[in-house]
DRENMAR-883916 format. One record per residue: residue number from 0; y, z, x of N, C-alpha, C in turn; residue in three letters. Coordinates in nm, 3 decimals. Atoms other than C-alpha are relative to their C-alpha. Layout:
REM DRENMAR-883916
REC NUM Y Z X Y Z X Y Z X ALA
...
REM end
This chain:
REM DRENMAR-883916
REC 0 0.201 0.023 -0.041 -1.163 1.167 0.197 -0.040 -0.032 -0.186 MET
REC 1 0.050 0.011 0.131 -1.354 1.015 -0.114 -0.146 -0.130 0.047 TYR
REC 2 0.180 0.076 0.040 -1.802 0.885 -0.172 0.031 -0.104 -0.075 ASN
REC 3 0.045 0.041 0.153 -1.849 0.645 -0.394 -0.195 -0.071 0.095 LEU
REC 4 0.137 0.079 -0.038 -2.250 0.490 -0.350 -0.002 -0.123 -0.068 ASP
REC 5 0.005 0.119 0.078 -2.358 0.173 -0.414 -0.182 -0.006 0.023 PHE
REC 6 0.091 0.103 -0.003 -2.658 -0.043 -0.412 0.019 -0.153 -0.030 GLU
REC 7 -0.013 0.075 0.000 -2.691 -0.396 -0.270 -0.161 -0.033 0.105 LEU
REC 8 0.158 0.092 -0.022 -3.052 -0.614 -0.225 -0.048 0.161 -0.001 ASN
REC 9 0.034 -0.075 -0.015 -3.174 -0.296 -0.278 -0.003 0.102 0.081 GLY
REC 10 -0.028 -0.022 -0.074 -3.057 -0.123 -0.075 0.118 0.112 0.031 LYS
REC 11 -0.120 -0.101 0.054 -2.808 0.193 -0.098 0.054 0.086 0.117 SER
REC 12 -0.129 -0.009 -0.113 -2.489 0.253 0.068 0.093 0.136 -0.020 GLY
REC 13 -0.116 -0.138 0.073 -2.183 0.498 0.034 0.120 -0.070 0.077 VAL
REC 14 -0.143 0.065 -0.015 -1.846 0.330 0.075 0.090 0.169 0.013 ILE
REC 15 -0.074 -0.134 -0.042 -1.619 0.593 0.267 0.138 -0.030 -0.016 HIS
REC 16 -0.125 0.091 0.030 -1.260 0.560 0.138 0.095 0.067 0.061 ILE
REC 17 -0.107 -0.055 -0.091 -0.918 0.697 0.367 0.115 -0.052 -0.164 ASP
REC 18 -0.114 0.071 0.049 -0.626 0.719 0.100 0.065 0.136 -0.012 TYR
REC 19 -0.076 -0.049 -0.019 -0.302 0.854 0.192 0.065 0.012 0.047 LEU
REC 20 -0.111 0.084 -0.030 0.037 0.839 0.200 0.022 -0.058 0.152 ALA
REC 21 -0.035 0.062 -0.187 0.171 0.626 0.498 0.089 0.087 0.070 ASN
REC 22 -0.068 -0.126 -0.105 0.330 0.883 0.783 0.061 -0.059 0.150 THR
REC 23 -0.010 0.020 -0.177 0.330 0.664 1.085 -0.005 -0.152 -0.013 ASN
REC 24 -0.083 0.156 -0.007 0.479 0.285 1.075 -0.091 -0.033 0.082 VAL
REC 25 0.035 0.133 -0.042 0.279 0.184 1.382 -0.112 0.094 -0.045 SER
REC 26 0.142 -0.031 0.136 -0.023 0.341 1.227 -0.068 -0.062 -0.091 GLU
REC 27 -0.022 0.066 0.166 -0.002 0.160 0.893 0.009 -0.217 0.093 SER
REC 28 0.010 0.123 -0.028 0.078 -0.124 1.118 0.129 -0.112 -0.031 GLY
REC 29 -0.135 0.024 0.043 0.416 -0.165 0.970 0.112 -0.017 0.095 PHE
REC 30 -0.071 0.129 -0.070 0.560 -0.247 1.305 0.006 -0.106 0.070 ASP
REC 31 -0.035 0.095 -0.053 0.466 -0.575 1.347 0.071 -0.103 -0.106 MET
REC 32 -0.024 0.105 0.169 0.637 -0.715 0.992 0.138 0.075 0.038 LEU
REC 33 -0.146 -0.012 -0.017 0.990 -0.625 1.158 0.089 -0.200 -0.067 THR
REC 34 -0.046 0.181 0.005 1.035 -1.044 1.128 0.002 -0.030 -0.143 HIS
REC 35 0.025 -0.022 0.122 0.971 -0.986 0.768 0.182 -0.004 -0.031 LEU
REC 36 -0.154 -0.034 0.035 1.360 -0.875 0.740 0.017 0.105 -0.114 GLY
REC 37 0.011 -0.078 0.109 1.313 -0.565 0.568 -0.044 0.157 0.111 PHE
REC 38 0.009 -0.205 -0.129 1.343 -0.169 0.732 -0.130 0.043 -0.024 ASP
REC 39 0.149 -0.110 0.012 0.993 -0.107 0.777 -0.023 0.146 -0.011 VAL
REC 40 0.048 -0.159 -0.025 1.013 0.266 0.780 -0.024 -0.008 -0.133 ASN
REC 41 0.001 -0.018 0.213 1.079 0.211 0.352 -0.146 -0.006 0.001 MET
REC 42 0.167 0.046 0.073 0.674 0.170 0.392 0.018 0.219 0.038 CYS
REC 43 0.032 -0.134 0.017 0.692 0.569 0.449 -0.034 0.102 -0.124 MET
REC 44 -0.033 -0.041 0.073 0.527 0.753 0.210 -0.095 -0.073 -0.124 GLY
REC 45 0.113 0.101 0.080 0.351 0.467 0.034 -0.169 -0.016 0.066 TYR
REC 46 0.197 0.023 -0.032 -0.017 0.452 -0.015 -0.040 -0.089 0.143 PRO
REC 47 0.097 0.090 -0.105 -0.249 0.341 0.290 -0.203 0.018 -0.085 THR
REC 48 0.113 -0.007 0.058 -0.620 0.313 0.167 -0.084 -0.113 0.097 ILE
REC 49 0.068 0.057 -0.038 -0.917 0.233 0.402 -0.149 0.001 -0.083 HIS
REC 50 0.177 -0.025 0.039 -1.253 0.145 0.267 -0.097 -0.049 0.047 ALA
REC 51 0.019 0.088 -0.036 -1.505 0.098 0.437 -0.214 0.080 -0.012 SER
REC 52 0.109 -0.044 0.067 -1.907 0.103 0.424 -0.086 0.107 0.152 ILE
REC 53 0.034 -0.109 -0.129 -2.143 0.406 0.622 -0.128 0.005 -0.081 LYS
REC 54 0.117 -0.042 0.036 -2.483 0.462 0.583 -0.075 -0.075 -0.086 ASN
REC 55 0.063 0.069 0.057 -2.609 0.199 0.494 -0.143 -0.068 0.042 PHE
REC 56 0.152 0.049 -0.081 -2.988 0.065 0.473 -0.009 -0.140 0.031 GLU
REC 57 0.049 0.142 -0.049 -2.965 -0.324 0.529 0.033 0.013 0.123 ALA
REC 58 -0.085 0.079 -0.100 -2.938 -0.510 0.803 0.007 -0.182 -0.011 THR
REC 59 -0.024 0.141 0.011 -2.877 -0.868 0.866 0.104 -0.065 -0.170 GLY
REC 60 -0.104 0.068 0.107 -2.748 -1.109 0.587 -0.073 0.062 -0.149 TYR
REC 61 0.008 -0.041 0.070 -2.845 -0.838 0.354 0.087 0.078 -0.050 ARG
REC 62 -0.151 -0.053 -0.024 -2.533 -0.653 0.473 0.108 -0.075 -0.067 ARG
REC 63 -0.156 0.100 0.121 -2.296 -0.976 0.274 0.043 0.088 -0.090 LEU
REC 64 -0.080 0.027 0.190 -2.010 -0.836 0.020 0.136 -0.042 0.053 CYS
REC 65 -0.181 0.039 0.007 -1.663 -0.879 -0.009 0.061 0.067 -0.143 GLY
REC 66 -0.062 -0.093 0.058 -1.437 -0.678 -0.189 0.126 -0.120 -0.070 TRP
REC 67 -0.127 0.093 0.069 -1.167 -0.849 -0.495 0.058 0.109 -0.059 ILE
REC 68 -0.104 -0.091 0.076 -0.865 -0.703 -0.594 0.073 -0.040 -0.084 GLN
REC 69 -0.115 0.001 0.077 -0.679 -0.678 -0.868 0.121 0.097 -0.043 VAL
REC 70 -0.083 -0.068 0.106 -0.375 -0.586 -0.960 0.072 0.016 -0.065 LEU
REC 71 -0.064 0.049 0.154 -0.135 -0.484 -1.251 0.113 0.084 0.021 LYS
REC 72 -0.161 0.031 -0.065 0.223 -0.503 -1.202 0.039 0.087 -0.138 CYS
REC 73 -0.033 -0.030 0.114 0.407 -0.245 -1.498 0.174 0.008 0.030 GLU
REC 74 -0.133 -0.018 -0.092 0.784 -0.292 -1.432 0.108 0.063 -0.115 TYR
REC 75 -0.054 -0.100 0.143 1.031 -0.068 -1.645 0.150 -0.039 0.075 PHE
REC 76 -0.124 0.040 -0.105 1.439 -0.105 -1.608 0.054 0.104 -0.050 ASN
REC 77 -0.081 -0.126 -0.021 1.517 0.266 -1.607 -0.127 0.083 0.019 SER
REC 78 0.171 -0.116 -0.035 1.270 0.573 -1.415 -0.030 0.100 -0.110 PRO
REC 79 -0.021 -0.137 0.101 1.294 0.758 -1.735 -0.131 -0.090 -0.128 GLU
REC 80 0.023 0.112 0.129 1.123 0.410 -1.959 -0.178 0.107 0.043 GLU
REC 81 0.112 -0.020 -0.006 0.731 0.525 -2.040 -0.074 -0.137 0.006 THR
REC 82 0.065 0.134 0.093 0.654 0.167 -2.231 0.063 -0.117 0.095 SER
REC 83 -0.011 0.162 -0.048 0.669 -0.177 -1.943 0.103 -0.023 -0.084 PRO
REC 84 -0.039 0.098 0.075 0.903 -0.399 -2.040 -0.028 -0.151 0.074 VAL
REC 85 0.023 0.087 -0.045 0.728 -0.671 -1.826 -0.117 0.088 0.054 HIS
REC 86 0.131 -0.031 -0.053 0.346 -0.640 -1.703 -0.101 -0.092 0.092 THR
REC 87 0.121 0.105 -0.129 0.111 -0.901 -1.462 -0.091 0.071 0.076 LYS
REC 88 0.048 -0.057 -0.007 -0.145 -0.906 -1.387 -0.068 -0.149 0.189 PHE
REC 89 0.042 0.134 -0.083 -0.247 -1.082 -1.037 -0.099 0.057 0.112 ILE
REC 90 0.146 -0.047 -0.121 -0.531 -1.114 -0.779 -0.013 -0.026 0.105 ILE
REC 91 -0.064 -0.030 -0.066 -0.506 -1.011 -0.469 -0.037 -0.042 0.125 ASP
REC 92 0.109 0.063 -0.139 -0.642 -1.274 -0.212 0.086 -0.006 0.113 SER
REC 93 -0.078 -0.010 -0.117 -0.522 -1.254 0.125 -0.083 -0.154 0.092 LEU
REC 94 0.047 0.172 -0.119 -0.713 -1.589 0.258 0.065 -0.128 -0.050 TYR
REC 95 -0.085 0.175 0.009 -0.657 -1.900 0.021 0.028 -0.003 -0.168 SER
REC 96 0.029 0.002 0.113 -0.612 -2.022 -0.357 -0.173 -0.015 -0.001 ASN
REC 97 0.146 0.065 -0.034 -0.960 -2.115 -0.293 -0.082 0.114 -0.051 GLU
REC 98 0.075 -0.093 0.043 -1.083 -1.759 -0.291 0.040 0.092 -0.014 LEU
REC 99 -0.029 -0.077 0.055 -1.092 -1.486 -0.464 0.010 0.107 0.075 PRO
REC 100 0.044 -0.148 0.017 -1.152 -1.218 -0.249 0.088 0.015 0.125 PHE
REC 101 -0.067 -0.134 0.013 -0.961 -0.909 -0.080 -0.027 -0.010 0.187 PHE
REC 102 0.006 -0.006 -0.160 -1.164 -0.922 0.248 -0.159 -0.023 -0.012 ALA
REC 103 0.195 -0.070 0.004 -1.573 -0.966 0.307 -0.030 0.036 0.136 TYR
REC 104 0.074 -0.001 -0.144 -1.827 -0.941 0.596 -0.168 0.091 0.005 GLY
REC 105 0.105 -0.082 0.053 -2.131 -0.771 0.676 -0.047 0.090 0.099 TYR
REC 106 -0.048 -0.052 0.165 -2.056 -0.496 0.545 0.166 -0.022 -0.024 PRO
REC 107 -0.158 0.030 0.002 -1.676 -0.572 0.468 0.037 0.094 0.019 ALA
REC 108 -0.105 -0.076 0.011 -1.439 -0.321 0.528 0.151 -0.031 -0.065 GLU
REC 109 -0.151 0.050 0.097 -1.071 -0.294 0.305 0.102 0.073 0.077 LEU
REC 110 -0.068 -0.068 -0.032 -0.757 -0.262 0.409 0.084 0.012 -0.028 TYR
REC 111 -0.099 0.008 0.137 -0.430 -0.202 0.227 0.151 0.124 0.070 ASP
REC 112 -0.084 -0.064 0.004 -0.085 -0.081 0.279 0.150 -0.049 -0.094 ALA
REC 113 -0.123 0.057 0.085 0.149 -0.203 -0.010 0.137 0.091 0.001 PRO
REC 114 -0.117 -0.062 0.034 0.539 -0.135 -0.031 0.079 -0.099 -0.033 CYS
REC 115 -0.150 0.128 0.039 0.866 -0.251 -0.146 -0.016 -0.104 -0.109 ASN
REC 116 0.050 0.079 0.125 0.720 -0.433 -0.476 0.066 0.048 -0.084 ASN
REC 117 -0.091 -0.022 0.142 0.992 -0.315 -0.686 0.099 -0.123 0.050 LEU
REC 118 -0.064 0.114 0.043 1.190 -0.632 -0.796 0.168 0.042 -0.093 ILE
REC 119 -0.143 0.012 0.091 1.548 -0.678 -0.950 -0.043 -0.025 -0.110 ALA
REC 120 -0.043 -0.100 0.029 1.632 -0.636 -1.247 0.006 0.160 -0.011 PRO
REC 121 0.062 -0.051 0.076 1.394 -0.388 -1.318 0.025 0.132 0.155 TYR
REC 122 -0.056 -0.085 -0.090 1.465 0.020 -1.183 -0.143 0.088 0.056 GLU
REC 123 0.104 -0.024 -0.032 1.091 0.093 -1.172 -0.137 -0.060 0.034 LYS
REC 124 0.158 0.099 -0.052 0.708 -0.032 -1.090 -0.090 0.104 0.034 LEU
REC 125 0.098 -0.054 0.016 0.387 0.128 -1.175 -0.087 -0.105 0.065 THR
REC 126 0.103 0.101 -0.097 0.158 -0.034 -0.871 -0.146 -0.007 0.025 TRP
REC 127 0.151 -0.110 -0.034 -0.212 -0.008 -0.965 -0.115 -0.127 0.054 THR
REC 128 0.108 0.117 -0.046 -0.460 -0.184 -0.763 -0.182 0.090 -0.031 ALA
REC 129 0.145 -0.020 -0.013 -0.837 -0.231 -0.904 -0.083 -0.001 0.079 TYR
REC 130 -0.005 0.124 -0.159 -1.023 -0.299 -0.609 -0.185 0.018 -0.029 THR
REC 131 0.139 0.054 0.046 -1.445 -0.427 -0.622 -0.055 -0.029 0.144 TYR
REC 132 0.087 0.018 -0.101 -1.703 -0.400 -0.441 -0.077 -0.108 -0.035 LEU
REC 133 0.078 0.094 0.019 -1.892 -0.724 -0.432 -0.117 -0.088 -0.015 VAL
REC 134 -0.010 0.055 -0.049 -2.146 -0.972 -0.426 0.025 -0.081 0.006 THR
REC 135 -0.066 0.109 -0.010 -2.077 -1.280 -0.219 -0.067 -0.126 -0.040 MET
REC 136 0.040 0.074 0.053 -2.132 -1.608 -0.372 -0.102 -0.133 0.097 PRO
REC 137 0.087 0.070 -0.027 -2.409 -1.761 -0.232 -0.145 -0.025 -0.005 THR
REC 138 0.157 -0.003 0.038 -2.791 -1.934 -0.237 -0.052 0.072 -0.035 HIS
REC 139 0.070 -0.094 -0.028 -2.886 -1.624 -0.217 -0.057 0.138 -0.170 LEU
REC 140 -0.027 -0.075 0.126 -2.713 -1.483 -0.560 0.021 -0.102 -0.085 THR
REC 141 0.004 0.129 0.139 -2.749 -1.880 -0.754 0.211 0.034 0.017 GLN
REC 142 -0.134 0.051 0.022 -2.361 -1.860 -0.606 0.094 0.104 -0.129 ASN
REC 143 -0.038 -0.094 0.116 -2.244 -1.554 -0.869 0.035 0.118 0.071 THR
REC 144 -0.037 -0.047 -0.014 -2.047 -1.308 -0.772 -0.012 0.189 -0.096 ILE
REC 145 0.054 -0.156 0.060 -2.152 -0.912 -0.875 0.071 0.093 0.066 SER
REC 146 -0.037 -0.108 -0.063 -1.981 -0.595 -0.918 -0.110 0.094 0.006 TYR
REC 147 0.062 -0.153 -0.102 -2.123 -0.283 -0.683 0.028 0.146 -0.028 LEU
REC 148 -0.101 -0.183 -0.014 -1.871 -0.034 -0.689 0.140 -0.056 -0.062 ALA
REC 149 -0.101 0.030 -0.020 -1.561 -0.007 -0.756 0.117 0.132 -0.035 GLY
REC 150 -0.156 -0.166 -0.018 -1.177 0.241 -0.749 0.106 -0.045 -0.039 PHE
REC 151 -0.095 0.014 0.053 -0.902 0.268 -0.890 0.129 0.119 0.088 GLN
REC 152 -0.101 -0.070 -0.093 -0.564 0.385 -0.694 0.152 -0.083 0.018 TRP
REC 153 -0.107 0.090 -0.053 -0.224 0.267 -0.627 0.162 0.101 -0.045 GLY
REC 154 -0.063 -0.063 0.051 0.142 0.421 -0.708 0.110 -0.101 -0.084 TYR
REC 155 -0.103 0.012 0.107 0.470 0.433 -0.901 0.112 0.021 0.118 THR
REC 156 -0.100 -0.015 -0.097 0.802 0.361 -0.715 0.155 -0.004 -0.067 GLU
REC 157 -0.070 0.067 0.077 1.137 0.338 -0.846 0.113 0.085 0.037 TRP
REC 158 -0.120 -0.105 -0.004 1.519 0.476 -0.800 0.074 0.055 -0.016 ASN
REC 159 -0.045 -0.110 0.072 1.691 0.764 -0.804 0.136 0.004 0.102 GLU
REC 160 -0.162 -0.041 -0.089 2.094 0.828 -0.668 -0.042 -0.025 0.160 ALA
REC 161 -0.027 0.082 -0.094 2.044 0.521 -0.420 -0.104 0.081 0.083 ASP
REC 162 0.145 0.032 -0.067 1.705 0.657 -0.299 -0.124 -0.023 -0.093 LYS
REC 163 0.110 0.100 0.020 1.370 0.463 -0.322 -0.112 0.153 -0.017 ARG
REC 164 0.095 -0.166 0.020 1.121 0.805 -0.484 -0.162 -0.123 0.015 GLU
REC 165 0.112 0.088 -0.012 0.734 0.695 -0.420 -0.065 0.125 -0.028 VAL
REC 166 0.112 -0.117 0.020 0.442 0.916 -0.623 -0.114 -0.113 0.012 MET
REC 167 0.184 0.070 -0.053 0.060 0.783 -0.485 -0.092 0.056 -0.195 LEU
REC 168 0.097 -0.010 0.116 -0.158 0.755 -0.821 -0.129 0.071 0.053 SER
REC 169 0.120 -0.055 -0.045 -0.477 0.962 -0.829 -0.084 -0.134 0.076 PRO
REC 170 0.145 0.119 -0.102 -0.774 0.731 -0.638 -0.145 0.084 -0.150 LEU
REC 171 0.075 -0.035 0.037 -1.055 0.720 -0.899 -0.156 -0.118 -0.023 LYS
REC 172 0.127 0.110 -0.029 -1.431 0.559 -0.972 0.060 -0.065 -0.102 LYS
REC 173 -0.022 0.135 0.074 -1.405 0.227 -1.178 -0.103 -0.003 -0.006 ILE
REC 174 0.160 0.058 0.016 -1.733 0.140 -1.358 -0.002 -0.180 -0.027 SER
REC 175 0.037 0.180 -0.038 -1.904 -0.212 -1.407 0.128 -0.069 -0.159 TYR
REC 176 -0.157 0.055 0.131 -1.638 -0.186 -1.810 0.077 -0.046 0.033 ASP
REC 177 -0.147 0.030 -0.037 -1.357 -0.266 -1.650 -0.025 -0.050 0.089 ASP
REC 178 0.066 0.167 -0.041 -1.545 -0.520 -1.407 -0.011 -0.114 -0.079 TRP
REC 179 0.012 0.033 0.107 -1.610 -0.662 -1.714 0.130 -0.067 -0.102 LYS
REC 180 -0.109 0.004 0.103 -1.250 -0.630 -1.899 0.106 -0.105 0.159 ASN
REC 181 -0.027 0.180 -0.100 -1.155 -0.899 -1.540 -0.053 -0.074 -0.004 LYS
REC 182 0.108 0.134 -0.035 -1.406 -1.146 -1.548 0.130 -0.125 -0.047 LEU
REC 183 -0.059 0.150 0.011 -1.165 -1.370 -1.761 0.148 -0.088 0.081 GLU
REC 184 -0.105 0.051 -0.106 -0.858 -1.352 -1.512 -0.080 -0.072 0.118 LEU
REC 185 0.037 0.042 -0.067 -1.108 -1.441 -1.269 -0.034 -0.141 -0.034 LEU
REC 186 0.105 0.152 0.115 -1.324 -1.730 -1.488 0.144 -0.084 0.002 GLN
REC 187 -0.062 0.098 0.033 -0.972 -1.877 -1.510 0.102 -0.007 0.133 GLU
REC 188 -0.080 0.040 -0.127 -0.785 -1.830 -1.163 -0.079 -0.021 0.100 GLN
REC 189 0.118 -0.012 -0.100 -1.156 -1.885 -0.957 -0.119 -0.079 -0.123 PHE
REC 190 0.136 0.079 0.096 -1.370 -2.136 -1.225 -0.078 -0.040 0.098 PRO
REC 191 0.174 0.087 -0.051 -1.595 -2.257 -0.954 -0.080 0.152 0.023 LYS
REC 192 0.088 -0.130 -0.020 -1.736 -1.890 -0.925 -0.064 0.033 -0.124 PHE
REC 193 0.049 -0.050 0.047 -2.007 -1.751 -1.150 0.014 0.183 0.011 SER
REC 194 -0.036 -0.127 -0.057 -1.930 -1.381 -1.222 -0.110 0.122 -0.090 TYR
REC 195 0.060 -0.098 0.041 -2.150 -1.061 -1.333 0.018 0.100 -0.011 CYS
REM end
């Protein structure tokens, strides 16, 4: 359990984060994904994260906020390698190609449980999520998306003796400077918004 402070529209709040290894297929919702054609029990040991806003002083429209999640996927040819042979960044949008948001609401909650993202011909993947609480682009914000708070989490998965191994990365707070480093990617993929 982790807590991060933030401020939105002059009101203080706390982001409460539960970050654990997946230990239950039903609890994580993977039992609903059997139609995808892979063994959903593979999710065991991968991370689950649930971020919700607690102790928030704001009411009404002042509570509107969203989550943007940028993924960094580093692929390796063997489990022993420490330098990736391929790296890609992805805006992890759940809604459409028109919106960069992973979640939004009054206030927004976030849940994610990644699993089995290692692709052939690679033998190891380091999957890192940069997760940002942001303002929503409305007339109140001049259509601007601004950083409020952020954290980094993820995992490494690799094949060893015909078995998939998973190691969670530590969760850590990330700063506005980290957000600034992602702005070029956001502007390139979602140019109709302004970012701060």
